[in-house]
C-alpha positions in Angstrom: 45.3 -210.1 -142.2 46.4 -206.6 -141.4 42.7 -206.0 -142.0 41.5 -208.4 -139.4 43.8 -207.2 -137.0 42.9 -203.7 -137.4 38.9 -204.7 -137.2 39.9 -206.7 -133.9 42.2 -203.7 -132.3 39.1 -201.4 -133.1 36.5 -203.9 -131.2 38.9 -203.9 -128.1 38.8 -199.7 -128.1 35.0 -200.1 -128.3 34.8 -202.3 -125.6 37.0 -200.5 -123.6 35.4 -197.0 -123.6 31.9 -199.6 -122.4 33.8 -200.4 -119.1 34.1 -198.1 -116.2 35.8 -200.4 -113.2 34.9 -203.5 -114.9 31.2 -202.9 -115.4 29.2 -201.8 -118.3 28.3 -198.1 -118.3 25.1 -196.0 -119.4 27.1 -193.4 -121.3 23.8 -192.9 -123.4 21.2 -193.6 -121.1 20.2 -191.3 -118.1 19.5 -192.6 -114.5 16.1 -193.2 -114.6 14.4 -191.6 -111.5 11.3 -191.9 -109.9 10.3 -189.3 -107.4 7.3 -190.1 -105.2 6.1 -186.4 -103.7 2.7 -185.7 -101.5 0.8 -185.3 -98.5 1.1 -183.9 -94.6 2.8 -180.8 -93.7 5.3 -179.5 -96.8 5.2 -177.8 -99.8 5.2 -180.9 -102.0 3.7 -178.9 -105.1 7.4 -177.1 -105.0 9.5 -179.1 -103.1 9.9 -181.8 -106.2 10.7 -179.2 -109.1 13.8 -178.2 -106.9 14.7 -181.5 -106.7 14.5 -182.3 -110.3 16.0 -179.4 -111.4 18.7 -180.0 -108.8 19.3 -183.5 -109.8 19.1 -183.2 -113.5 21.5 -180.5 -113.5 24.2 -182.4 -111.6 24.2 -185.7 -113.7 23.1 -187.9 -116.4 19.3 -188.4 -114.9 15.8 -188.2 -116.4 13.2 -187.6 -113.1 9.9 -188.3 -113.0 7.5 -186.9 -110.7 4.3 -188.3 -109.4 2.6 -185.9 -107.0 -0.5 -186.4 -105.2 -1.5 -183.2 -103.8 -3.6 -184.4 -100.7 -2.0 -182.5 -98.1 -3.6 -184.6 -95.1 -1.0 -187.9 -93.9 -3.5 -190.5 -95.6 -1.9 -189.9 -98.8 -1.4 -192.4 -101.5 0.2 -193.1 -104.5 -1.2 -194.9 -108.0 2.2 -195.9 -109.1 2.3 -198.4 -106.0 -1.1 -200.4 -106.8 0.8 -202.3 -109.2 3.6 -205.3 -108.0 6.0 -204.4 -111.0 5.5 -200.4 -110.2 9.4 -200.0 -109.8 10.7 -202.3 -112.8 11.1 -199.1 -115.0 13.1 -197.2 -112.7 16.7 -197.7 -112.1 16.2 -195.6 -108.3 13.0 -194.4 -106.3 13.2 -191.1 -104.3 11.0 -191.0 -101.4 9.6 -187.6 -100.4 6.0 -188.2 -99.2 4.5 -187.7 -96.0 1.9 -190.6 -95.3 1.7 -191.4 -91.5 -1.4 -192.6 -91.4 -1.1 -195.1 -94.5 -1.3 -198.3 -92.8 -2.4 -200.8 -95.4 0.1 -203.7 -95.1 -0.5 -204.6 -98.6 -0.2 -201.3 -99.8 3.3 -201.0 -98.0 4.6 -204.4 -98.7 4.2 -203.5 -102.5 6.5 -200.8 -102.0 9.0 -203.0 -99.9 8.8 -205.4 -102.3 10.6 -203.3 -104.7 13.5 -202.2 -102.8 13.5 -205.8 -101.3 13.9 -207.4 -104.7 16.8 -204.9 -105.7 15.3 -201.1 -106.7 17.5 -199.0 -104.4 15.8 -195.8 -102.8 16.6 -192.5 -101.6 14.6 -191.2 -98.6 14.3 -187.4 -97.3 12.9 -186.1 -94.7 9.1 -187.1 -93.9 9.7 -190.3 -95.7 10.8 -191.3 -92.4 7.6 -190.7 -90.8 5.7 -192.3 -93.3 3.4 -195.9 -93.2 3.7 -196.6 -89.2 1.4 -198.2 -87.1 1.0 -200.2 -83.8 3.5 -199.0 -81.1 5.7 -197.1 -83.3 7.0 -195.1 -80.8 8.6 -197.9 -79.1 11.8 -199.5 -80.7 9.8 -202.3 -83.3 11.4 -205.9 -83.2 13.3 -207.5 -86.2 10.8 -209.0 -88.4 7.5 -207.5 -86.9 4.3 -206.3 -88.9 4.9 -202.8 -88.2 8.9 -203.0 -88.4 9.4 -203.3 -92.7 9.6 -199.7 -93.4 11.9 -198.7 -90.7 14.0 -202.0 -91.7 14.5 -200.4 -95.1 15.1 -197.3 -94.1 17.9 -198.3 -91.4 16.4 -195.7 -88.7 13.5 -195.7 -86.6 12.3 -192.2 -86.0 9.2 -191.1 -84.7 8.9 -187.1 -83.9 11.4 -183.8 -84.2 12.1 -180.8 -82.6 11.4 -177.0 -83.0 12.0 -175.3 -86.0 15.8 -174.3 -85.3 19.2 -174.4 -87.0 20.7 -177.8 -87.1 25.0 -177.9 -87.2 25.7 -181.2 -89.8 29.0 -182.6 -88.8 30.0 -185.8 -91.3 31.2 -188.6 -88.9 32.4 -190.3 -91.9 34.7 -188.3 -94.3 36.1 -190.9 -96.5 32.6 -192.5 -97.9 32.0 -191.4 -101.5 28.9 -189.8 -100.7 30.4 -187.6 -98.0 33.7 -187.5 -99.6 34.7 -183.5 -99.4 31.9 -182.7 -98.1 32.0 -179.7 -95.5 29.9 -179.5 -92.5 27.5 -177.1 -92.4 24.7 -175.2 -90.4 21.1 -175.2 -92.2 18.3 -172.7 -91.7 15.5 -173.3 -89.6 15.3 -177.0 -89.9 13.5 -180.4 -88.1 15.8 -182.6 -86.1 14.4 -185.8 -86.1 14.7 -188.5 -83.6 16.2 -191.7 -83.7 14.8 -194.3 -81.6 17.2 -196.9 -83.0 19.5 -197.3 -85.6 19.5 -200.8 -87.4 22.9 -202.8 -87.6 22.6 -202.6 -91.3 22.6 -199.0 -91.3 26.2 -196.7 -91.4 26.0 -193.1 -90.2 27.6 -190.3 -92.4 26.8 -187.3 -90.2 24.9 -186.4 -87.3 23.1 -183.5 -86.6 23.1 -181.5 -83.3 20.1 -178.7 -82.5 19.7 -176.7 -79.3 16.0 -177.1 -78.4 13.9 -175.2 -75.6 11.9 -177.3 -73.7 7.9 -177.1 -75.6 5.6 -175.4 -73.8 3.1 -177.5 -72.2 -0.6 -177.7 -73.1 -2.7 -174.6 -71.2 0.5 -173.3 -69.7 2.4 -170.4 -70.5 6.0 -171.2 -71.8 8.9 -170.3 -69.5 11.0 -167.4 -70.5 14.0 -168.5 -68.6 13.8 -172.1 -69.3 17.2 -173.1 -70.9 17.8 -175.1 -74.0 19.1 -177.9 -74.4 21.3 -179.8 -77.0 19.7 -183.0 -79.0 21.7 -185.2 -81.2 20.7 -187.3 -84.2 22.2 -189.4 -87.0 20.5 -187.1 -89.9 22.6 -188.4 -92.7 23.0 -192.4 -93.5 23.3 -195.7 -95.5 21.4 -199.0 -95.4 21.7 -202.1 -96.9 18.0 -203.9 -97.1 16.6 -207.3 -97.4 18.6 -210.6 -99.0 20.2 -208.7 -101.9 21.6 -206.2 -99.7 19.8 -203.2 -101.6 21.3 -200.0 -101.6 19.6 -197.0 -99.2 20.6 -193.5 -98.7 18.3 -191.3 -96.3 18.6 -188.0 -94.9 16.4 -186.3 -92.6 17.3 -182.9 -93.2 14.9 -181.1 -95.8 11.5 -179.5 -94.1 11.9 -176.1 -95.7 11.8 -175.6 -99.9 14.8 -173.3 -99.1 17.1 -176.1 -97.5 16.1 -177.7 -100.4 17.5 -175.6 -103.1 20.8 -175.2 -101.2 23.9 -176.2 -103.1 25.0 -178.5 -100.4 21.8 -179.9 -100.0 21.2 -181.0 -103.8 25.0 -182.3 -104.1 24.3 -184.4 -100.9 21.0 -185.8 -102.2 23.0 -186.5 -105.5 25.5 -188.2 -104.1 23.3 -190.7 -102.8 21.5 -191.3 -105.9 24.7 -192.0 -107.5 25.8 -194.3 -104.6 22.5 -196.2 -104.5 23.3 -197.0 -107.9 26.7 -197.5 -108.0 27.4 -194.7 -110.6 30.1 -192.7 -107.8 33.5 -193.1 -107.8 35.7 -193.2 -104.6 36.3 -189.2 -104.3 32.6 -188.5 -104.7 32.3 -187.6 -108.5 30.0 -189.2 -111.1 31.1 -192.2 -112.9 31.9 -191.9 -116.2 28.6 -191.2 -118.8 26.9 -189.2 -115.5 28.5 -186.4 -114.9 27.5 -183.1 -116.4 
């Protein structure tokens, strides 16, 4: 009887080590992240390596990179050609710039994975991908060209000049932003907000001093005064019937920004939040820290 009691106690202890906040922990399994990178206008040959190294040095994660060296806005990815393309991964990190990819069936396959429950983290030009129709005007819910924006939670269509952005956290209590300090980037691009969907939750806003753009065929006015522009730059979203967790930041044009510890900390926390592996204080859940 004593032996049976001991075995029961041992089993209970073993079970308790597998539970964190009432759900099984994946302490023995790294977070499986698929990083999609490629397309126009950015250092996609270098940035994914910086992201992978930064993420894997911070948390128990395994980042798989799919990189397309196509530097046009028409870059596509073989991964998306299969209906079950996301099944092997815990989260997808979208770092592509594919503005001219407008095949609804192709985009639907991407979105279906997130709609079914695979979370996503989106950075920078992912916000300006997969757009067609009159996308410069606010899209209507459920419209043919609204799908990608509905997943993101914010519709953006353009950006300002390369200039520093002052980032201020609006929600300092959220696990992603808990304890994170406001900061000023190097020269970066401030993406506009055409509309912020009701499902989105703002974490941080960015402000940038922007001089009027030079009109085609005319000289720039040296006396033109800069105006302050403000946009949401960090946010979360709930997408689809399963309320899939989505995290996005429009920051990240330059590799130097991506390599900044403040940026890597932010993206890593986003990955932990969307997969429900973050504590209220912003630290990784049991089994995911390093």
